[in-house]
FIZAFI-388590 format. One record per residue (C-alpha): residue number from 1; x, y, z; residue in one letter. Coordinates in nm, 4 decimals. Each point is the difference from the previous one (the first is absolute). Layout:
<nodes>
nr: NUM, x: X, y: Y, z: Z, rest: A .
...
</nodes>
This chain:
<nodes>
nr: 1, x: -0.8150, y: 21.5547, z: 10.9559, rest: Y .
nr: 2, x: 0.0765, y: -0.3610, z: -0.0729, rest: Y .
nr: 3, x: -0.3546, y: -0.0974, z: 0.0918, rest: I .
nr: 4, x: -0.1426, y: 0.1578, z: -0.3146, rest: T .
nr: 5, x: 0.1633, y: -0.2689, z: -0.2169, rest: D .
nr: 6, x: -0.2858, y: -0.2363, z: -0.0855, rest: C .
nr: 7, x: 0.2376, y: -0.2963, z: 0.0296, rest: N .
nr: 8, x: 0.1070, y: 0.0819, z: 0.3555, rest: A .
nr: 9, x: -0.1339, y: -0.1979, z: 0.2930, rest: I .
nr: 10, x: -0.0964, y: 0.2336, z: 0.2825, rest: L .
nr: 11, x: 0.0984, y: -0.0985, z: 0.3523, rest: L .
nr: 12, x: -0.1855, y: 0.2053, z: 0.2581, rest: A .
nr: 13, x: 0.2255, y: -0.0572, z: 0.3019, rest: V .
nr: 14, x: -0.1652, y: 0.1123, z: 0.3223, rest: I .
nr: 15, x: 0.0877, y: -0.0583, z: 0.3651, rest: P .
nr: 16, x: -0.2672, y: -0.1941, z: 0.1907, rest: C .
nr: 17, x: -0.0149, y: 0.2618, z: 0.2724, rest: N .
nr: 18, x: -0.1123, y: 0.2801, z: -0.2350, rest: V .
nr: 19, x: -0.3598, y: 0.0907, z: -0.0826, rest: D .
nr: 20, x: -0.0676, y: -0.0928, z: -0.3650, rest: L .
nr: 21, x: -0.2197, y: 0.3080, z: -0.0422, rest: A .
nr: 22, x: 0.3058, y: 0.2220, z: 0.0459, rest: T .
nr: 23, x: 0.2267, y: -0.1813, z: -0.2454, rest: V .
nr: 24, x: 0.0722, y: 0.1906, z: -0.3200, rest: D .
nr: 25, x: 0.1257, y: -0.2917, z: -0.2107, rest: I .
nr: 26, x: -0.3423, y: -0.1669, z: -0.0158, rest: L .
nr: 27, x: -0.1665, y: 0.3093, z: -0.1461, rest: S .
nr: 28, x: 0.2882, y: 0.0455, z: -0.2467, rest: R .
nr: 29, x: -0.0233, y: -0.3635, z: -0.1085, rest: A .
nr: 30, x: -0.3755, y: 0.0374, z: -0.0478, rest: E .
nr: 31, x: 0.0521, y: 0.3021, z: -0.2265, rest: I .
nr: 32, x: 0.2768, y: -0.1648, z: -0.2049, rest: I .
nr: 33, x: -0.1646, y: -0.3445, z: -0.0116, rest: D .
nr: 34, x: -0.3755, y: 0.0502, z: 0.0527, rest: P .
nr: 35, x: -0.0820, y: -0.3650, z: -0.0718, rest: L .
nr: 36, x: 0.2614, y: -0.1116, z: 0.2535, rest: G .
nr: 37, x: 0.1477, y: -0.2542, z: -0.2391, rest: L .
nr: 38, x: 0.3617, y: 0.0780, z: 0.0882, rest: R .
nr: 39, x: -0.0153, y: 0.0648, z: 0.3750, rest: A .
nr: 40, x: 0.1027, y: -0.2207, z: 0.2910, rest: I .
nr: 41, x: -0.0224, y: 0.1187, z: 0.3589, rest: G .
nr: 42, x: 0.2855, y: -0.0877, z: 0.2337, rest: V .
nr: 43, x: -0.0539, y: 0.0430, z: 0.3730, rest: L .
nr: 44, x: 0.3271, y: 0.0268, z: 0.1896, rest: T .
nr: 45, x: 0.1074, y: 0.0226, z: 0.3626, rest: K .
nr: 46, x: -0.2669, y: -0.2301, z: 0.1484, rest: P .
nr: 47, x: 0.2144, y: -0.0161, z: 0.3129, rest: D .
nr: 48, x: -0.0984, y: 0.3628, z: 0.0703, rest: L .
nr: 49, x: -0.3740, y: -0.0705, z: 0.0128, rest: V .
nr: 50, x: -0.1315, y: 0.0484, z: 0.3518, rest: V .
nr: 51, x: -0.1275, y: -0.3240, z: 0.1539, rest: T .
nr: 52, x: -0.3765, y: -0.0133, z: -0.0411, rest: G .
nr: 53, x: -0.0033, y: 0.2263, z: -0.3066, rest: E .
nr: 54, x: 0.0971, y: -0.2609, z: -0.2596, rest: E .
nr: 55, x: -0.3526, y: -0.0106, z: -0.1442, rest: S .
nr: 56, x: 0.0585, y: 0.2965, z: -0.2323, rest: E .
nr: 57, x: 0.3068, y: -0.1677, z: -0.1519, rest: A .
nr: 58, x: -0.1959, y: -0.3256, z: -0.0404, rest: I .
nr: 59, x: -0.2866, y: 0.1894, z: -0.1648, rest: K .
nr: 60, x: 0.2456, y: 0.1595, z: -0.2430, rest: T .
nr: 61, x: 0.1629, y: -0.3354, z: -0.0815, rest: L .
nr: 62, x: -0.3451, y: -0.1383, z: -0.0788, rest: D .
nr: 63, x: -0.0415, y: 0.2850, z: -0.2528, rest: N .
nr: 64, x: -0.2719, y: 0.1544, z: 0.2154, rest: G .
nr: 65, x: 0.1430, y: 0.3374, z: 0.1002, rest: A .
nr: 66, x: 0.1314, y: 0.0991, z: -0.3433, rest: K .
nr: 67, x: -0.0584, y: -0.2322, z: -0.2930, rest: K .
nr: 68, x: 0.2878, y: -0.0673, z: -0.2355, rest: L .
nr: 69, x: -0.0352, y: -0.2560, z: -0.2784, rest: K .
nr: 70, x: 0.3558, y: -0.1138, z: 0.0677, rest: G .
nr: 71, x: -0.0913, y: -0.0473, z: 0.3654, rest: G .
nr: 72, x: 0.2030, y: 0.0614, z: 0.3137, rest: W .
nr: 73, x: 0.3042, y: -0.1687, z: 0.1547, rest: I .
nr: 74, x: 0.1516, y: 0.0575, z: 0.3452, rest: M .
nr: 75, x: 0.3770, y: -0.0114, z: 0.0455, rest: T .
nr: 76, x: 0.2257, y: 0.0434, z: 0.2990, rest: L .
nr: 77, x: 0.3412, y: 0.0465, z: -0.1659, rest: C .
nr: 78, x: 0.1927, y: 0.0500, z: 0.3207, rest: K .
nr: 79, x: 0.3687, y: 0.0656, z: -0.0362, rest: E .
nr: 80, x: 0.2065, y: -0.2877, z: 0.1180, rest: S .
nr: 81, x: 0.3679, y: -0.0194, z: 0.0840, rest: E .
nr: 82, x: 0.0157, y: -0.2916, z: -0.2396, rest: N .
nr: 83, x: -0.1971, y: 0.0756, z: -0.3171, rest: D .
nr: 84, x: -0.0637, y: -0.3719, z: -0.0498, rest: N .
nr: 85, x: -0.2152, y: 0.0007, z: 0.3148, rest: N .
nr: 86, x: -0.2292, y: 0.2868, z: -0.1047, rest: A .
nr: 87, x: -0.2672, y: -0.2269, z: -0.1504, rest: F .
nr: 88, x: 0.0285, y: -0.2505, z: 0.2830, rest: V .
nr: 89, x: -0.0634, y: 0.2808, z: 0.2495, rest: D .
nr: 90, x: -0.2997, y: 0.1145, z: -0.2058, rest: E .
nr: 91, x: -0.1433, y: -0.3532, z: -0.0159, rest: D .
nr: 92, x: 0.0481, y: -0.0419, z: 0.3750, rest: A .
nr: 93, x: -0.1727, y: 0.3320, z: 0.0687, rest: F .
nr: 94, x: -0.3106, y: -0.0957, z: -0.1976, rest: F .
nr: 95, x: -0.0082, y: -0.3544, z: 0.1374, rest: E .
nr: 96, x: 0.0187, y: 0.1226, z: 0.3607, rest: Q .
nr: 97, x: -0.2144, y: 0.3149, z: -0.0122, rest: H .
nr: 98, x: -0.3286, y: -0.0565, z: 0.1871, rest: P .
nr: 99, x: -0.2130, y: 0.1614, z: -0.2746, rest: V .
nr: 100, x: 0.2046, y: 0.0057, z: -0.3191, rest: F .
nr: 101, x: 0.0764, y: -0.3727, z: 0.0250, rest: K .
nr: 102, x: -0.3618, y: -0.0572, z: -0.1102, rest: N .
nr: 103, x: 0.0485, y: 0.1929, z: -0.3247, rest: V .
nr: 104, x: 0.0494, y: -0.2214, z: -0.3041, rest: G .
nr: 105, x: 0.3625, y: -0.0680, z: -0.0942, rest: K .
nr: 106, x: -0.0698, y: 0.1478, z: -0.3451, rest: D .
nr: 107, x: -0.0678, y: 0.3385, z: 0.1645, rest: K .
nr: 108, x: 0.3169, y: 0.0360, z: 0.2070, rest: V .
nr: 109, x: 0.3718, y: 0.0120, z: -0.0644, rest: G .
nr: 110, x: 0.2450, y: 0.1064, z: -0.2648, rest: V .
nr: 111, x: -0.0281, y: -0.3390, z: -0.1697, rest: N .
nr: 112, x: -0.3758, y: 0.0521, z: -0.0467, rest: S .
nr: 113, x: 0.0640, y: 0.3489, z: -0.1342, rest: L .
nr: 114, x: 0.2595, y: -0.1375, z: -0.2413, rest: S .
nr: 115, x: -0.2422, y: -0.2655, z: -0.1220, rest: S .
nr: 116, x: -0.2795, y: 0.2541, z: -0.0484, rest: L .
nr: 117, x: 0.2338, y: 0.2326, z: -0.1894, rest: L .
nr: 118, x: 0.1118, y: -0.2828, z: -0.2280, rest: M .
nr: 119, x: -0.3605, y: -0.0970, z: -0.0750, rest: T .
nr: 120, x: -0.0929, y: 0.3619, z: -0.0700, rest: M .
nr: 121, x: 0.3068, y: 0.0455, z: -0.2225, rest: L .
nr: 122, x: -0.0833, y: -0.3089, z: -0.2064, rest: V .
nr: 123, x: -0.3633, y: 0.1128, z: -0.0328, rest: D .
nr: 124, x: 0.1122, y: 0.3481, z: -0.1140, rest: R .
nr: 125, x: 0.2409, y: -0.1509, z: -0.2512, rest: M .
nr: 126, x: -0.2653, y: -0.2329, z: -0.1407, rest: E .
nr: 127, x: -0.2481, y: 0.2844, z: -0.0366, rest: S .
nr: 128, x: 0.2442, y: 0.2243, z: -0.1871, rest: T .
nr: 129, x: 0.2062, y: -0.2441, z: -0.2056, rest: I .
nr: 130, x: -0.2216, y: 0.0240, z: -0.3091, rest: T .
nr: 131, x: 0.0311, y: 0.3784, z: -0.0133, rest: A .
nr: 132, x: 0.3746, y: -0.0169, z: 0.0543, rest: V .
nr: 133, x: 0.0376, y: -0.2618, z: -0.2728, rest: Y .
nr: 134, x: -0.2046, y: 0.2133, z: -0.2414, rest: S .
nr: 135, x: 0.2176, y: 0.3020, z: 0.0729, rest: T .
nr: 136, x: 0.3200, y: -0.1944, z: -0.0549, rest: I .
nr: 137, x: -0.1076, y: -0.1662, z: -0.3250, rest: T .
nr: 138, x: -0.1390, y: 0.3112, z: -0.1706, rest: T .
</nodes>
């Protein structure tokens, strides 16, 4: 498994319309990374959530259903005939959704996920650079 590499960032990608208690990746991530330092949760397919049942997804995004130190992000990632419009469609979905439009912009979208991944990558690099330097110079 790639997830056993201590330098790997774990993305637990889970559809919004699935019960978190039945998802295997969260228990695997907890075993591999018990402190949760490398894990980010990604909720996908918010368009499949039944109207009126968005509260569970919101609870997860707020790190309430399953806590991950890296937090949770929701993405839509719909296929588009023109790949340049994929992010525009995602932005429009979150801006127009009656419930998800109230979620902070830092919690939704591929751009937010990208930003979180970059921050986590820089943090991981800073925390390991001394050990890497020592290995190289000895």
